[in-house]
N, C-alpha and C positions, 0 to 999 in steps of 0.2 A: 449370473447377470454379466452384462458387458462392462468392461473397464479397460482403461489404458494402464499399462504397466511399464515401468522404466526397468530395462533389463541390464545384465552385466556388461553389455556393450554400449551402454549409455544411449540406447535407442528407446523410443516410445512406441509401443505396439498395442493395438486393440486386441483383446482377448476375452475369454470367459473366466470369471472368478466367482467364488462363493459369496453370496450376498451377506453383508455383515448384519449383526443384530445389536441393538443398543444395550450397553451395560448400565450399571447404576449411575444415575445422574446424566444419562445421555439420551439423545433422540436420534432416530433414523430418518433421513430426509431423502425423498424421491427427487432426484436432481433434475431441474429444468435447464439451468445454465450454470456453468462454472466460470470463474474468472482466471485469467492468466496473469501471473505476477512473477517478480524477480526471484522469489523463493524457488520456483520451478527450474530456473537457470542454475542457481546455487546447488540444488540437489543433483541435477544432471552433471554438473562439472565437479562433483565430489567434495564440495565444501562442507556439506553435512553428511555424516556417515549414516547411511540407511541401508538396511538389508535389501538385496536385490533377489528376485523382482520386487518392486515397490510400486504401489498405486499412488501416484503424485496428485497434486491438486489440493489447494489449501483454502478455497473459498467457493461457496456454491449457494444457489438460491433454488428453492423448491418447496415441497409440501411435506410436513411431518407425517410419516406413515406408521411409526411405532415409538414407544417411549420405554425407557428402562426404569428400574426400581427407583422410587423417590421422585419421579417426574409426574406431574399432573397429567392424567390421561386425556383431559380436555384439550391438550395441545395437539392431539392427533387431528390432522386436517389443516393445521395452521400454516400459512405461507411465511417462510422465514428466509433471512440471510444467515447462513451458517459459516462460521470460521473454524477451520479444522487443522489438525496436524498432519493430515494425509487424506487421500481417498476421494477427493472431489471429482476426479475425472472418471466417474462411474455413474451407473444408473441409480445407485443408492449409496449414501455416505453416512457415516456415524459422526456425530459431533457433540461436544458438551452442551447440555441444555442451556447453561448460562450464556453460551456464545452462539445460540441459535435465536436470532432476534426477529421479532415480528417485522414483516416487510412494510408495514405502515401504509398500505395502499399502493406502493410502488409495483409496477409490473416486474415480473421476476427477472427479466433481462437486465433491467436497470439495477435491480437490487444486487444481482451478481456482479455487476460492474463496480459497485461500491467496495465490495470485498474488504480486504485488509487496508486498502489504499485510502478510503475515505476517512475511517477513524484515525489512521496515522496522520493524514493531513490536518485533521481537526486538532489532534493532540499536539502536533508540532507547533501549531499556531497558538492554541488556547492554553495548553498545559506545560509543555516543555519550553516553548519560546516566550510564552506570556506576552504576546503582542498587545500593546496598549494604544488607545487613540492617539493619533498624531505621530506614531513612530514610523521608521522606514525599515523595509524588509528586503533582503536579497535571497532569491530562490534559485538554487542550482537545479539542473535537470528540469527546466521550466516547462518543457513540452511533454513530460511523462505524466503518468496517472496521478502521482502525488503532487507534482508541480502545478498541474492545471487546476487542482482542487485547493491547494494551499493558498494560491493567490486570492481565490474567492473567499476563503475563510479569513484571510488577513484583511480583505476589504470589510467583511462584516464585523471584524474586531476594531475597525476604525483606523487601520494603517493609512498614513497620508501619502506614502510613496512605496511602490512595490516594483522592484526590478528583477527580471528573470535572466538566467544564463542558459544558453543552449548550445549544442555542438556544431550545428550547421545552419545554413540559411533557410532551408525548408522548415526545420524544426523552430527556428526563430520566428518565422512568419506564422506558423501554426500557434505558437504559444501566445502571440500578441492578441489572439481572439478571446482570451480569458480574463482580460482586465488589467494586464500589466501596464505600468506607465512607460516602460522601456524594456526591451529584450536584447541582450547583448550576445554576440558570439563569444564562446569561451576564450578564444584567442585574443579578443579585444578587451577582456576584463582587466588585465593588468594596467591598461591605460586609463581606467576610470578612477578619477580623483574624488572619491566619495566614501564616507563611512556609513555604517548601517547599525541600527539598534538591534536587529535580529537577522541572523544568517542561517538558512536551512541547507545543510550539506550532506548529500548522500554520496559524495564523490571520494573524499578522503585524500591521503597523500599530500602533495604540495598544495593542492587547492585548499585543503583544510588548514594547513600551516599559514597560507597567505590570508585566509579568512580571519584568523585570529588578529592579524595586524590591521584588518579593515573594520574592526568593531568600533563603534562610538563608545565614549565612556558609559559604563553600566550596560553595555550591549551583551547579547547572548548568542553564541554560535551553537546550533543544535546539530550534532552529528547522528545520522541515523542509517548509515550504510557505508560501503566501500566499493562503489561501482568501478573505480579506476585503479585503486591500489590498496593493498592491505599493509602498506608500509606504515610503521608506527609514526604517530605524530606526538611530539612532546610539547608540553606547555609549562612554563614556569608559574607556579602559584604566586610568587612574589610579584611578577610582571602583571598577572591578572589582577591581583589585589590593588596595585597602584592605580589602575584605571577602572576598578570595579567591574570588570568584564568576567564572563563566565563561559566555560566550555561544558556544555550539557549533552547528554546522550539520551536517545530514545530507542527502546527495543520492544516492539509490539509483541513479538513472540514470547518474550520473558514476562511481559505484562499479562498475557493470556494465562500463563502458568501460575503466576504469583497473585494477581489481583484481577481475575476475569470480570468481576463486577464493574471495575473502573473501565475496562476496555468496552464492555457491553454498553455502558453509559455513553461512551463516545460514539459507538455505532448508532445508538438511538438519536443522538444529536445530528449525526450526519444524515441519517434517513430523514429526519424531520426537515432539515434544511433543503434537501433535494425535493421532498414531497411538496414543500411550500414554495418551490421555484426560487429560492434565494441562492441556490448553488446548482450548477448543472454538471453532469458527468457525461463525458463524450465517448461513446462506444464507436471506435473507428474500424474495428474488424471483428468478424464473427466466423467461427470455424466449426466444422463437424467434429465429433469425438474422434474420429479416425485421423484427423489432421492436427492433433495436439503437437506433434513434433514440429510441424511447420510453424505453428503459432509461437512456440517457445524459441525456436531458432530466430524468428524475426524480431522478437523482443531482445534477445541476446545480441544480435548484430546491429541494433539501433534502427531497424527499418520501421518498426511500429511506433506509434505515438498515441497519446490518450490511453484508452483502455481496450483490451482485446477480451472477448468472451468466447466460450465453447458451448455449442448448443448440444444438449443431450436428448435424444429422441425418446 
């Protein structure tokens, strides 16, 4: 079958590989669309040690064509969104059956665009951040896939004020279309004299340190990435205790390994919200399988916004 591999020179290339077969507890999915996400950048840049050549791609939508031992054969033919540990940039991918969720009537292009992004945005708001009615929320990377969904889930949770932060004027303008009360340039954030009940931070470094000082009493900062810096951020438990504030982390990849049923439940909530038109996902770019390298490069350099998908013929 055709698949994209990441080689020892950090290049993505289209080639022929052996079609995978599902093992116990797995399903094989004929891929229609795959989602592009930050994990592709991290793997390319060597932050995750994977053997090369490696078939990347961590989210796909398509139809189940085979099941492994212990999986109901009635699932063959089911249209699903599959979250994987690799292999989505291919004609067929194998995924845990628990993380191959029925598409719920969504077209497969939209389902692929939800990927890991939509359940992460849902969990950041509902589970890790625990946004309550009337609270205020600050969302970094407001124009990205998670940011454009998180603001919508925050609204559904009853947030009274949601402020976004973006890196440049174009991305600021784009993010405003998703329901933010205000979107700031990152350079202007230090001048904002405001505290927040919940801060969603994938940036890290000094941004995370400053966020801890911007929390309202009993506020929660949720760290879920390190886009800008892997520099350690330290927090005094005594200082947090005095104001009742919390530094919380969210790791979707770990959740998939330890409690896949919890992640699957969040996938279902996200699918339902999109299917019922309470939340919208914006696919801003679509590439052919042969152009994965361009898609990942544009995500890495900040050119892309919203969600990018790859069409698999």
